[in-house]
N, CA, C and O atoms as CSV, one atom per row, in Angstrom:
chain,resi,resn,atom,element,x,y,z
A,1,MET,N,N,-75.951,-9.133,-36.520
A,1,MET,CA,C,-75.809,-10.080,-37.341
A,1,MET,C,C,-75.695,-11.503,-37.358
A,1,MET,O,O,-76.546,-12.350,-37.630
A,2,LYS,N,N,-74.591,-11.614,-37.049
A,2,LYS,CA,C,-73.648,-12.919,-37.502
A,2,LYS,C,C,-74.445,-13.849,-36.886
A,2,LYS,O,O,-74.694,-14.808,-37.616
A,3,ALA,N,N,-75.071,-13.906,-35.470
A,3,ALA,CA,C,-75.476,-14.957,-35.400
A,3,ALA,C,C,-76.449,-15.411,-35.560
A,3,ALA,O,O,-76.899,-16.529,-35.309
A,4,ARG,N,N,-77.023,-14.159,-36.200
A,4,ARG,CA,C,-78.783,-14.870,-36.894
A,4,ARG,C,C,-78.105,-15.719,-37.920
A,4,ARG,O,O,-78.705,-16.763,-38.175
A,5,ILE,N,N,-77.033,-15.515,-38.540
A,5,ILE,CA,C,-77.311,-16.044,-40.091
A,5,ILE,C,C,-76.045,-17.711,-39.676
A,5,ILE,O,O,-75.702,-18.706,-40.315
A,6,LYS,N,N,-75.823,-17.290,-38.618
A,6,LYS,CA,C,-74.967,-19.078,-37.450
A,6,LYS,C,C,-76.715,-19.739,-37.508
A,6,LYS,O,O,-77.092,-20.650,-38.245
A,7,THR,N,N,-77.584,-18.956,-36.491
A,7,THR,CA,C,-78.741,-19.716,-35.749
A,7,THR,C,C,-79.963,-20.387,-37.741
A,7,THR,O,O,-80.635,-21.353,-38.102
A,8,ILE,N,N,-79.613,-19.388,-38.163
A,8,ILE,CA,C,-80.634,-19.612,-39.464
A,8,ILE,C,C,-80.037,-21.348,-40.277
A,8,ILE,O,O,-80.612,-22.387,-40.601
A,9,ARG,N,N,-78.729,-20.882,-40.314
A,9,ARG,CA,C,-78.120,-21.358,-41.022
A,9,ARG,C,C,-78.233,-23.519,-40.491
A,9,ARG,O,O,-78.725,-24.513,-41.025
A,10,LYS,N,N,-77.378,-23.207,-39.085
A,10,LYS,CA,C,-77.816,-24.275,-38.108
A,10,LYS,C,C,-79.000,-25.023,-38.367
A,10,LYS,O,O,-79.050,-26.075,-39.005
A,11,ASN,N,N,-80.271,-24.213,-37.655
A,11,ASN,CA,C,-81.840,-25.276,-37.797
A,11,ASN,C,C,-81.653,-25.204,-39.293
A,11,ASN,O,O,-80.811,-24.311,-39.392
A,12,LEU,N,N,-81.912,-25.580,-40.423
A,12,LEU,CA,C,-82.139,-25.902,-41.343
A,12,LEU,C,C,-80.994,-26.661,-41.373
A,12,LEU,O,O,-81.517,-27.644,-41.898
A,13,GLY,N,N,-79.992,-26.944,-41.246
A,13,GLY,CA,C,-79.051,-28.120,-40.596
A,13,GLY,C,C,-77.760,-28.316,-42.386
A,13,GLY,O,O,-77.232,-29.253,-42.986
A,14,PHE,N,N,-77.816,-26.933,-42.520
A,14,PHE,CA,C,-76.583,-27.221,-43.544
A,14,PHE,C,C,-75.385,-26.450,-43.181
A,14,PHE,O,O,-75.176,-25.544,-42.374
A,15,THR,N,N,-74.599,-27.149,-44.099
A,15,THR,CA,C,-72.817,-26.484,-43.741
A,15,THR,C,C,-72.894,-25.547,-44.682
A,15,THR,O,O,-73.523,-25.234,-45.693
A,16,GLN,N,N,-71.735,-25.104,-43.748
A,16,GLN,CA,C,-71.606,-22.988,-44.679
A,16,GLN,C,C,-70.949,-22.906,-45.639
A,16,GLN,O,O,-70.535,-21.825,-46.055
A,17,ALA,N,N,-70.640,-24.361,-46.363
A,17,ALA,CA,C,-70.776,-24.533,-48.176
A,17,ALA,C,C,-71.765,-24.275,-48.737
A,17,ALA,O,O,-72.158,-23.447,-49.559
A,18,ASP,N,N,-72.460,-25.804,-47.720
A,18,ASP,CA,C,-74.215,-26.182,-48.759
A,18,ASP,C,C,-74.684,-24.115,-48.707
A,18,ASP,O,O,-74.726,-23.254,-49.586
A,19,PHE,N,N,-74.924,-24.103,-47.308
A,19,PHE,CA,C,-75.784,-22.627,-46.841
A,19,PHE,C,C,-75.177,-21.323,-48.584
A,19,PHE,O,O,-75.953,-20.927,-49.454
A,20,GLY,N,N,-73.956,-21.077,-48.519
A,20,GLY,CA,C,-73.278,-19.909,-48.893
A,20,GLY,C,C,-73.690,-20.445,-50.756
A,20,GLY,O,O,-73.678,-19.632,-51.680
A,21,GLN,N,N,-74.038,-22.023,-50.939
A,21,GLN,CA,C,-74.312,-21.826,-52.454
A,21,GLN,C,C,-75.558,-21.537,-53.275
A,21,GLN,O,O,-75.801,-21.207,-54.436
A,22,LYS,N,N,-76.550,-21.922,-51.674
A,22,LYS,CA,C,-77.914,-21.683,-52.296
A,22,LYS,C,C,-78.059,-20.199,-52.472
A,22,LYS,O,O,-78.639,-19.664,-53.417
A,23,ILE,N,N,-77.298,-19.400,-51.166
A,23,ILE,CA,C,-77.417,-17.623,-51.862
A,23,ILE,C,C,-76.766,-17.280,-52.750
A,23,ILE,O,O,-76.826,-16.071,-52.972
A,24,GLY,N,N,-75.674,-18.276,-53.853
A,24,GLY,CA,C,-73.887,-17.971,-54.161
A,24,GLY,C,C,-73.118,-17.054,-54.029
A,24,GLY,O,O,-72.682,-15.987,-54.463
A,25,VAL,N,N,-73.081,-17.985,-53.116
A,25,VAL,CA,C,-71.774,-17.126,-52.416
A,25,VAL,C,C,-70.946,-17.860,-52.258
A,25,VAL,O,O,-71.467,-18.804,-52.853
A,26,LYS,N,N,-69.402,-18.488,-51.700
A,26,LYS,CA,C,-68.614,-19.147,-51.087
A,26,LYS,C,C,-68.596,-19.152,-49.518
A,26,LYS,O,O,-68.541,-18.284,-48.647
A,27,GLY,N,N,-68.709,-21.371,-49.575
A,27,GLY,CA,C,-68.340,-21.089,-47.959
A,27,GLY,C,C,-67.547,-20.525,-47.012
A,27,GLY,O,O,-67.920,-20.623,-45.843
A,28,ASN,N,N,-66.233,-19.787,-47.335
A,28,ASN,CA,C,-66.002,-18.703,-46.532
A,28,ASN,C,C,-65.941,-17.794,-46.501
A,28,ASN,O,O,-65.037,-17.224,-45.890
A,29,THR,N,N,-67.099,-17.036,-47.300
A,29,THR,CA,C,-67.712,-15.815,-46.460
A,29,THR,C,C,-68.695,-16.035,-45.450
A,29,THR,O,O,-68.711,-15.353,-44.425
A,30,ILE,N,N,-69.681,-17.126,-45.721
A,30,ILE,CA,C,-70.296,-17.234,-45.170
A,30,ILE,C,C,-69.690,-17.530,-43.732
A,30,ILE,O,O,-70.259,-17.096,-42.731
A,31,THR,N,N,-68.548,-18.264,-43.652
A,31,THR,CA,C,-68.217,-17.568,-42.537
A,31,THR,C,C,-67.543,-16.774,-42.069
A,31,THR,O,O,-66.998,-16.914,-40.974
A,32,GLY,N,N,-67.465,-16.024,-42.617
A,32,GLY,CA,C,-66.772,-14.605,-42.197
A,32,GLY,C,C,-67.989,-13.420,-41.962
A,32,GLY,O,O,-67.863,-12.422,-41.253
A,33,TYR,N,N,-69.329,-13.843,-42.836
A,33,TYR,CA,C,-70.381,-13.780,-41.674
A,33,TYR,C,C,-70.266,-13.693,-40.790
A,33,TYR,O,O,-69.995,-12.637,-40.219
A,34,GLU,N,N,-70.476,-15.151,-40.092
A,34,GLU,CA,C,-70.863,-15.531,-38.616
A,34,GLU,C,C,-69.825,-15.066,-37.748
A,34,GLU,O,O,-70.181,-14.873,-36.585
A,35,LYS,N,N,-68.469,-14.810,-38.065
A,35,LYS,CA,C,-67.432,-14.536,-37.852
A,35,LYS,C,C,-67.300,-12.798,-37.204
A,35,LYS,O,O,-66.552,-12.133,-36.488
A,36,GLY,N,N,-68.217,-12.687,-37.783
A,36,GLY,CA,C,-68.616,-10.879,-37.740
A,36,GLY,C,C,-67.058,-9.972,-38.851
A,36,GLY,O,O,-66.840,-8.764,-38.953
A,37,LEU,N,N,-66.216,-11.237,-39.537
A,37,LEU,CA,C,-65.482,-10.494,-40.015
A,37,LEU,C,C,-65.380,-9.454,-41.365
A,37,LEU,O,O,-64.552,-8.697,-41.872
A,38,ARG,N,N,-67.452,-10.151,-41.727
A,38,ARG,CA,C,-67.283,-9.327,-43.592
A,38,ARG,C,C,-69.332,-8.998,-42.110
A,38,ARG,O,O,-69.804,-9.338,-41.025
A,39,ASN,N,N,-69.648,-8.042,-43.502
A,39,ASN,CA,C,-71.041,-8.030,-43.412
A,39,ASN,C,C,-71.934,-8.229,-44.090
A,39,ASN,O,O,-72.161,-7.194,-44.716
A,40,PRO,N,N,-72.863,-9.276,-44.442
A,40,PRO,CA,C,-73.744,-9.237,-46.257
A,40,PRO,C,C,-74.012,-8.271,-46.705
A,40,PRO,O,O,-74.235,-7.153,-46.241
A,41,SER,N,N,-73.991,-8.890,-48.139
A,41,SER,CA,C,-74.346,-7.038,-48.802
A,41,SER,C,C,-76.275,-6.993,-48.199
A,41,SER,O,O,-76.591,-7.755,-47.285
A,42,SER,N,N,-77.504,-5.922,-48.917
A,42,SER,CA,C,-78.133,-6.028,-48.865
A,42,SER,C,C,-78.608,-7.318,-49.962
A,42,SER,O,O,-79.193,-8.324,-49.561
A,43,ALA,N,N,-78.282,-7.105,-51.238
A,43,ALA,CA,C,-78.357,-9.227,-52.309
A,43,ALA,C,C,-77.834,-9.887,-50.890
A,43,ALA,O,O,-78.653,-9.819,-49.974
A,44,VAL,N,N,-76.907,-10.348,-50.674
A,44,VAL,CA,C,-77.279,-11.118,-49.954
A,44,VAL,C,C,-78.093,-11.519,-48.514
A,44,VAL,O,O,-78.090,-12.506,-47.778
A,45,ILE,N,N,-78.649,-10.473,-48.519
A,45,ILE,CA,C,-79.808,-10.535,-47.458
A,45,ILE,C,C,-81.086,-10.663,-47.611
A,45,ILE,O,O,-81.993,-10.897,-46.813
A,46,ASN,N,N,-81.047,-10.423,-49.102
A,46,ASN,CA,C,-82.304,-10.566,-49.531
A,46,ASN,C,C,-82.551,-12.361,-50.066
A,46,ASN,O,O,-83.520,-13.113,-50.162
A,47,SER,N,N,-81.462,-12.431,-50.248
A,47,SER,CA,C,-81.138,-14.104,-51.266
A,47,SER,C,C,-81.392,-14.556,-49.930
A,47,SER,O,O,-82.521,-14.974,-49.674
A,48,ILE,N,N,-80.564,-14.535,-49.093
A,48,ILE,CA,C,-80.958,-15.623,-47.354
A,48,ILE,C,C,-82.506,-15.894,-47.203
A,48,ILE,O,O,-83.030,-16.981,-46.958
A,49,CYS,N,N,-83.331,-14.273,-47.465
A,49,CYS,CA,C,-84.433,-13.869,-46.620
A,49,CYS,C,C,-85.397,-15.135,-48.030
A,49,CYS,O,O,-86.036,-16.160,-47.792
A,50,ARG,N,N,-85.142,-14.556,-49.214
A,50,ARG,CA,C,-86.095,-15.647,-50.035
A,50,ARG,C,C,-85.455,-16.900,-50.149
A,50,ARG,O,O,-86.100,-17.819,-50.654
A,51,GLU,N,N,-84.275,-17.102,-49.760
A,51,GLU,CA,C,-84.241,-18.696,-49.960
A,51,GLU,C,C,-84.846,-19.867,-49.032
A,51,GLU,O,O,-85.093,-21.050,-49.267
A,52,PHE,N,N,-84.964,-19.185,-48.059
A,52,PHE,CA,C,-84.955,-19.506,-46.921
A,52,PHE,C,C,-85.964,-18.999,-45.777
A,52,PHE,O,O,-85.699,-19.137,-44.583
A,53,GLY,N,N,-87.200,-18.373,-46.271
A,53,GLY,CA,C,-88.517,-17.456,-45.626
A,53,GLY,C,C,-88.171,-17.221,-44.421
A,53,GLY,O,O,-88.785,-17.707,-43.471
A,54,VAL,N,N,-86.690,-16.105,-44.233
A,54,VAL,CA,C,-85.876,-15.476,-43.146
A,54,VAL,C,C,-87.196,-14.027,-43.778
A,54,VAL,O,O,-87.605,-13.531,-44.828
A,55,ASN,N,N,-87.436,-13.873,-41.830
A,55,ASN,CA,C,-87.843,-12.715,-41.815
A,55,ASN,C,C,-87.247,-11.079,-42.004
A,55,ASN,O,O,-87.855,-10.263,-41.311
A,56,GLU,N,N,-86.387,-10.654,-42.667
A,56,GLU,CA,C,-85.594,-9.664,-42.824
A,56,GLU,C,C,-85.483,-9.217,-42.105
A,56,GLU,O,O,-84.309,-9.392,-41.779
A,57,VAL,N,N,-86.213,-8.260,-41.051
A,57,VAL,CA,C,-86.297,-7.439,-40.267
A,57,VAL,C,C,-85.996,-7.874,-38.688
A,57,VAL,O,O,-85.566,-7.321,-37.675
A,58,TRP,N,N,-86.478,-9.193,-39.079
A,58,TRP,CA,C,-85.813,-10.135,-37.777
A,58,TRP,C,C,-83.703,-10.377,-38.025
A,58,TRP,O,O,-82.838,-9.836,-37.335
A,59,LEU,N,N,-83.496,-11.294,-39.155
A,59,LEU,CA,C,-82.159,-10.532,-39.502
A,59,LEU,C,C,-81.475,-9.394,-39.725
A,59,LEU,O,O,-80.358,-9.259,-39.225
A,60,ARG,N,N,-82.021,-8.447,-40.477
A,60,ARG,CA,C,-81.164,-6.927,-39.480
A,60,ARG,C,C,-81.120,-6.369,-38.537
A,60,ARG,O,O,-80.382,-5.427,-38.249
A,61,THR,N,N,-81.983,-6.922,-37.866
A,61,THR,CA,C,-82.376,-6.187,-36.397
A,61,THR,C,C,-82.458,-7.408,-35.160
A,61,THR,O,O,-82.200,-6.952,-34.046
A,62,GLY,N,N,-82.740,-8.715,-35.190
A,62,GLY,CA,C,-83.622,-9.324,-34.629
A,62,GLY,C,C,-84.685,-9.298,-33.507
A,62,GLY,O,O,-84.688,-9.664,-32.332
A,63,GLU,N,N,-85.508,-8.769,-34.263
A,63,GLU,CA,C,-86.544,-8.373,-33.791
A,63,GLU,C,C,-87.919,-8.696,-34.768
A,63,GLU,O,O,-88.038,-8.233,-35.902
A,64,GLY,N,N,-89.319,-9.918,-33.853
A,64,GLY,CA,C,-89.525,-9.987,-34.988
A,64,GLY,C,C,-89.523,-12.428,-34.228
A,64,GLY,O,O,-89.032,-13.011,-33.262
A,65,GLU,N,N,-90.275,-12.812,-35.311
A,65,GLU,CA,C,-90.071,-14.305,-36.112
A,65,GLU,C,C,-88.796,-14.355,-36.192
A,65,GLU,O,O,-88.432,-13.192,-36.017
A,66,PRO,N,N,-87.644,-15.182,-36.396
A,66,PRO,CA,C,-87.228,-15.250,-37.466
A,66,PRO,C,C,-87.221,-16.084,-38.597
A,66,PRO,O,O,-86.326,-16.089,-39.443
A,67,PHE,N,N,-88.561,-17.026,-38.606
A,67,PHE,CA,C,-89.258,-16.626,-40.213
A,67,PHE,C,C,-90.554,-15.901,-40.556
A,67,PHE,O,O,-91.649,-15.806,-40.002
A,68,ALA,N,N,-90.263,-15.644,-41.163
A,68,ALA,CA,C,-91.028,-15.237,-42.467
A,68,ALA,C,C,-92.730,-15.700,-42.857
A,68,ALA,O,O,-92.929,-16.215,-43.957
A,69,VAL,N,N,-93.867,-15.493,-41.931
A,69,VAL,CA,C,-95.022,-15.874,-42.596
A,69,VAL,C,C,-95.536,-15.718,-43.253
A,69,VAL,O,O,-95.774,-14.516,-43.138
A,70,ILE,N,N,-96.143,-16.139,-44.253
A,70,ILE,CA,C,-96.034,-16.212,-45.172
A,70,ILE,C,C,-97.515,-17.334,-46.052
A,70,ILE,O,O,-97.272,-18.536,-45.938
A,71,ASP,N,N,-98.489,-17.105,-46.611
A,71,ASP,CA,C,-99.953,-17.994,-46.598
A,71,ASP,C,C,-99.491,-18.656,-47.627
A,71,ASP,O,O,-98.438,-18.471,-48.237
A,72,LYS,N,N,-100.547,-19.659,-47.848
A,72,LYS,CA,C,-100.559,-20.797,-48.480
A,72,LYS,C,C,-100.237,-20.434,-49.950
A,72,LYS,O,O,-99.390,-21.139,-50.500
A,73,GLU,N,N,-100.863,-19.314,-50.739
A,73,GLU,CA,C,-100.709,-19.221,-52.237
A,73,GLU,C,C,-98.880,-18.951,-52.008
A,73,GLU,O,O,-97.937,-19.726,-52.168
A,74,ASP,N,N,-98.918,-17.914,-51.696
A,74,ASP,CA,C,-97.550,-17.402,-51.779
A,74,ASP,C,C,-96.292,-18.770,-51.217
A,74,ASP,O,O,-95.123,-18.678,-51.592
A,75,ARG,N,N,-96.602,-19.568,-50.607
A,75,ARG,CA,C,-95.515,-20.042,-50.138
A,75,ARG,C,C,-95.762,-21.328,-51.563
A,75,ARG,O,O,-94.815,-21.710,-52.251
A,76,PHE,N,N,-96.641,-21.626,-51.681
A,76,PHE,CA,C,-96.979,-21.840,-53.311
A,76,PHE,C,C,-96.203,-21.633,-54.186
A,76,PHE,O,O,-95.238,-22.357,-54.428
A,77,PHE,N,N,-96.582,-20.355,-54.947
A,77,PHE,CA,C,-96.055,-19.494,-55.611
A,77,PHE,C,C,-93.844,-19.211,-55.663
A,77,PHE,O,O,-93.156,-18.672,-56.529
A,78,ASN,N,N,-93.568,-19.663,-54.749
A,78,ASN,CA,C,-92.348,-19.464,-53.993
A,78,ASN,C,C,-91.386,-21.263,-54.416
A,78,ASN,O,O,-90.581,-21.560,-55.298
A,79,ASN,N,N,-91.721,-21.690,-53.809
A,79,ASN,CA,C,-91.580,-22.899,-54.319
A,79,ASN,C,C,-91.538,-23.292,-56.048
A,79,ASN,O,O,-90.718,-23.871,-56.761
A,80,LEU,N,N,-92.648,-22.756,-56.243
A,80,LEU,CA,C,-92.985,-23.130,-58.000
A,80,LEU,C,C,-92.211,-22.836,-58.519
A,80,LEU,O,O,-91.816,-23.402,-59.538
A,81,GLY,N,N,-91.467,-21.368,-57.768
A,81,GLY,CA,C,-90.090,-20.515,-58.914
A,81,GLY,C,C,-89.229,-21.655,-58.450
A,81,GLY,O,O,-88.682,-22.444,-59.220
A,82,LYS,N,N,-89.147,-21.687,-57.194
A,82,LYS,CA,C,-87.134,-22.191,-56.798
A,82,LYS,C,C,-87.455,-24.294,-57.976
A,82,LYS,O,O,-86.743,-25.142,-58.514
A,83,LEU,N,N,-88.127,-24.181,-57.861
A,83,LEU,CA,C,-88.465,-26.366,-58.370
A,83,LEU,C,C,-88.756,-25.467,-60.275
A,83,LEU,O,O,-88.406,-26.317,-61.093
A,84,GLY,N,N,-89.143,-24.413,-60.882
A,84,GLY,CA,C,-88.571,-24.113,-62.107
A,84,GLY,C,C,-87.481,-23.742,-62.325
A,84,GLY,O,O,-87.187,-23.556,-63.506
A,85,THR,N,N,-86.685,-23.546,-61.502
A,85,THR,CA,C,-85.544,-22.929,-62.363
A,85,THR,C,C,-84.896,-24.743,-62.198
A,85,THR,O,O,-83.730,-24.579,-62.557
A,86,SER,N,N,-84.999,-25.868,-61.955
A,86,SER,CA,C,-83.832,-25.829,-61.280
A,86,SER,C,C,-83.635,-27.171,-62.765
A,86,SER,O,O,-84.398,-27.273,-63.726
A,87,ASP,N,N,-81.991,-28.296,-62.397
A,87,ASP,CA,C,-81.989,-28.696,-63.844
A,87,ASP,C,C,-81.861,-29.924,-63.012
A,87,ASP,O,O,-80.748,-30.411,-63.209
A,88,ASN,N,N,-82.604,-30.662,-62.106
A,88,ASN,CA,C,-82.637,-31.671,-61.702
A,88,ASN,C,C,-83.562,-32.781,-61.784
A,88,ASN,O,O,-84.382,-33.129,-60.935
A,89,ASP,N,N,-83.222,-33.507,-63.398
A,89,ASP,CA,C,-84.322,-34.903,-63.608
A,89,ASP,C,C,-85.691,-34.606,-62.362
A,89,ASP,O,O,-86.606,-33.803,-62.179
A,90,PHE,N,N,-85.177,-35.675,-61.800
A,90,PHE,CA,C,-85.910,-36.171,-60.836
A,90,PHE,C,C,-87.186,-34.415,-60.436
A,90,PHE,O,O,-88.248,-34.737,-59.904
A,91,VAL,N,N,-87.028,-33.020,-60.666
A,91,VAL,CA,C,-87.872,-32.270,-59.737
A,91,VAL,C,C,-89.202,-32.077,-61.229
A,91,VAL,O,O,-90.419,-31.902,-61.293
A,92,ILE,N,N,-88.039,-32.241,-62.234
A,92,ILE,CA,C,-88.784,-32.143,-63.338
A,92,ILE,C,C,-89.853,-32.830,-63.815
A,92,ILE,O,O,-90.714,-32.331,-64.540
A,93,ASN,N,N,-89.833,-34.075,-63.398
A,93,ASN,CA,C,-90.409,-35.332,-64.210
A,93,ASN,C,C,-91.512,-35.105,-62.983
A,93,ASN,O,O,-92.674,-35.125,-63.389
A,94,ILE,N,N,-91.372,-34.922,-61.745
A,94,ILE,CA,C,-91.836,-35.231,-60.627
A,94,ILE,C,C,-93.261,-34.313,-60.887
A,94,ILE,O,O,-94.399,-34.741,-60.692
A,95,ILE,N,N,-92.817,-32.592,-61.501
A,95,ILE,CA,C,-93.562,-31.968,-61.429
A,95,ILE,C,C,-94.480,-32.450,-62.748
A,95,ILE,O,O,-95.707,-32.548,-62.713
A,96,ASN,N,N,-93.797,-32.680,-63.701
A,96,ASN,CA,C,-94.851,-33.287,-64.869
A,96,ASN,C,C,-95.933,-34.388,-64.676
A,96,ASN,O,O,-96.990,-34.485,-65.300
A,97,TYR,N,N,-95.420,-35.276,-63.597
A,97,TYR,CA,C,-96.617,-36.373,-63.873
A,97,TYR,C,C,-97.327,-35.502,-62.631
A,97,TYR,O,O,-98.459,-35.966,-62.771
A,98,LEU,N,N,-97.441,-34.682,-61.654
A,98,LEU,CA,C,-98.189,-34.056,-60.747
A,98,LEU,C,C,-99.297,-32.758,-61.757
A,98,LEU,O,O,-100.456,-32.490,-61.439
A,99,ALA,N,N,-98.679,-32.245,-62.749
A,99,ALA,CA,C,-99.309,-31.782,-63.365
A,99,ALA,C,C,-99.971,-32.360,-64.505
A,99,ALA,O,O,-101.077,-32.011,-64.918
A,100,GLU,N,N,-99.114,-33.416,-65.077
A,100,GLU,CA,C,-100.561,-34.508,-65.511
A,100,GLU,C,C,-101.294,-35.392,-64.659
A,100,GLU,O,O,-102.382,-35.526,-65.220
A,101,ALA,N,N,-101.287,-35.999,-63.716
A,101,ALA,CA,C,-101.807,-36.631,-62.826
A,101,ALA,C,C,-103.659,-36.592,-62.965
A,101,ALA,O,O,-104.108,-35.469,-62.736
A,102,SER,N,N,-104.202,-37.141,-63.138
A,102,SER,CA,C,-105.760,-37.320,-62.524
A,102,SER,C,C,-106.169,-37.502,-61.674
A,102,SER,O,O,-105.926,-38.500,-60.996
A,103,PRO,N,N,-107.276,-36.233,-61.258
A,103,PRO,CA,C,-107.086,-36.032,-59.813
A,103,PRO,C,C,-107.109,-37.787,-58.089
A,103,PRO,O,O,-106.834,-37.892,-56.894
A,104,GLU,N,N,-107.741,-38.848,-59.486
A,104,GLU,CA,C,-107.556,-40.300,-58.202
A,104,GLU,C,C,-106.017,-40.151,-57.865
A,104,GLU,O,O,-105.511,-40.072,-56.746
A,105,LYS,N,N,-105.455,-40.132,-58.979
A,105,LYS,CA,C,-103.917,-40.478,-58.968
A,105,LYS,C,C,-103.279,-39.392,-58.039
A,105,LYS,O,O,-102.360,-39.522,-57.230
A,106,LEU,N,N,-104.058,-38.219,-58.389
A,106,LEU,CA,C,-102.999,-37.366,-57.230
A,106,LEU,C,C,-103.350,-37.118,-56.076
A,106,LEU,O,O,-102.734,-36.391,-55.296
A,107,ASP,N,N,-104.966,-38.036,-55.734
A,107,ASP,CA,C,-105.339,-38.207,-53.635
A,107,ASP,C,C,-103.856,-39.789,-53.231
A,107,ASP,O,O,-103.074,-39.813,-52.281
A,108,ILE,N,N,-104.000,-40.853,-54.380
A,108,ILE,CA,C,-102.563,-41.798,-54.492
A,108,ILE,C,C,-101.212,-41.042,-53.796
A,108,ILE,O,O,-100.717,-41.250,-52.688
A,109,ILE,N,N,-100.787,-40.058,-54.884
A,109,ILE,CA,C,-99.808,-39.309,-54.281
A,109,ILE,C,C,-99.800,-38.647,-52.960
A,109,ILE,O,O,-98.888,-38.910,-52.177
A,110,GLU,N,N,-100.450,-38.065,-52.738
A,110,GLU,CA,C,-100.375,-37.524,-51.564
A,110,GLU,C,C,-100.338,-38.399,-50.358
A,110,GLU,O,O,-99.391,-38.468,-49.574
A,111,GLU,N,N,-101.498,-39.083,-50.280
A,111,GLU,CA,C,-101.138,-40.274,-49.140
A,111,GLU,C,C,-99.841,-40.572,-48.842
A,111,GLU,O,O,-99.114,-40.189,-47.926
A,112,PHE,N,N,-99.537,-41.846,-50.414
A,112,PHE,CA,C,-97.834,-41.444,-49.968
A,112,PHE,C,C,-96.989,-40.485,-49.725
A,112,PHE,O,O,-96.173,-40.575,-48.808
A,113,MET,N,N,-97.070,-39.493,-50.477
A,113,MET,CA,C,-95.754,-38.271,-49.925
A,113,MET,C,C,-96.026,-38.207,-48.281
A,113,MET,O,O,-95.067,-38.042,-47.527
A,114,LYS,N,N,-97.008,-38.307,-47.904
A,114,LYS,CA,C,-98.001,-38.089,-46.584
A,114,LYS,C,C,-97.170,-38.869,-45.335
A,114,LYS,O,O,-96.618,-38.357,-44.361
A,115,LYS,N,N,-97.289,-40.393,-45.744
A,115,LYS,CA,C,-97.052,-41.113,-45.538
A,115,LYS,C,C,-95.331,-41.031,-45.445
A,115,LYS,O,O,-94.794,-41.068,-44.338
A,116,CYS,N,N,-94.351,-40.893,-46.968
A,116,CYS,CA,C,-93.115,-40.742,-46.739
A,116,CYS,C,C,-92.446,-39.533,-45.270
A,116,CYS,O,O,-91.721,-39.720,-44.293
A,117,LEU,N,N,-93.163,-38.354,-45.828
A,117,LEU,CA,C,-92.976,-37.790,-44.822
A,117,LEU,C,C,-92.690,-37.738,-43.089
A,117,LEU,O,O,-91.839,-37.241,-42.351
A,118,GLY,N,N,-93.805,-38.476,-42.950
A,118,GLY,CA,C,-94.739,-38.467,-41.806
A,118,GLY,C,C,-95.431,-37.647,-41.181
A,118,GLY,O,O,-95.558,-37.688,-39.957
A,119,LEU,N,N,-96.077,-36.624,-42.073
A,119,LEU,CA,C,-97.395,-36.388,-41.976
A,119,LEU,C,C,-98.758,-36.293,-41.420
A,119,LEU,O,O,-99.501,-35.376,-41.072
A,120,GLU,N,N,-98.821,-37.828,-41.474
A,120,GLU,CA,C,-100.634,-38.020,-41.275
A,120,GLU,C,C,-100.850,-38.140,-39.530
A,120,GLU,O,O,-101.977,-38.280,-39.056
């Protein structure tokens, strides 16, 4: 499992400290997992899978694909749940702007975001 945790972290571009912070553990704990000095608890494994969309079977056994395939609706609710617990003013404001925007303004915002993210 140590190599799979490291693979996920590196593929997502996180330092050990940042990865750990996302799942509620310290960076040196991630170091221990990646070096095989300690094994993550089931709660930590669940946190990795939930936070980063990792396939739990793959993380535990190496079988299957690294990332869970989720449908559009589940992805939406997962992301909404993450955003709903944010104390970041930008996140709070953008959610409010989106929820209160007219359909015409949503079209403009969508086109702008696609351009910014290179999705066109």
